[in-house]
C-alpha positions, 0 to 999 in steps of 0.5 A: 496951285496954278494961274492959267491965262491964255498967254501964260501959266504958273504952276506950283507942284507942292513938292517945291517947283514952280514952273512958268511958261508962255509970254507974260506981259500983264499990266502992273495991277495984274500982277497982284494975283501973281504976288498972292500966288507966290505968297501962298507958295512961300507959306507952304514952303514954310509949313512943309519945311521945304529946303529947296525952291525951284523956279523953272522958267525955261518956257517963259519966252517973255517977261515984261519989267512989271513981271521982273519986279514981281519975281524980284520982290515977291519971290526971290527977296521974300524966299530969302527971308525963309530961314534955311531955304535954298533956291534954284532958278532954271533958266533957258540959255537961248532966251536973251532976256533971261541970259541978261536979266536973271543973274542980276538976281544973285544979289537978292538972295543969299542961297540962290543958284541960277543954272542955264540949260535948254528946255526939258 
C-alpha cells in the first residue's frame, strides 16, 4: 500500500514497516486519506498478528502540525490499542523537528521505542 504525492510518499511494505519521505505540509482535510491509510495498516497488522510495527521517518524532512497530530492520533494512539504490538519509530538525528517533537510521542503508547539515527 502507498500514498504518492509530488512532495511526499508513504509506503507500507505489508510486513510491518511504514516509510514516510519528502515534505508533508498538506491541509487538515487532506490528512483524511492518510488517516484511512493508517487505519488499513493497523487492520492488516491485527489480521496478520504482526508483533512489531516500524515507522521509518528518517527521510521525512518536514511535517506540519496537522501531520504531527495525524501521526499521534491516527497511528501511535491507535497502535497502542492493538494488544501485544510493539512500535518503533526510526528518526533522523539531523532533523530538528524530529529531535524536538518525536520524543513527546513516548507518552502516547506503552510499548513505543524511538531510535535516532542517520538515514539509510
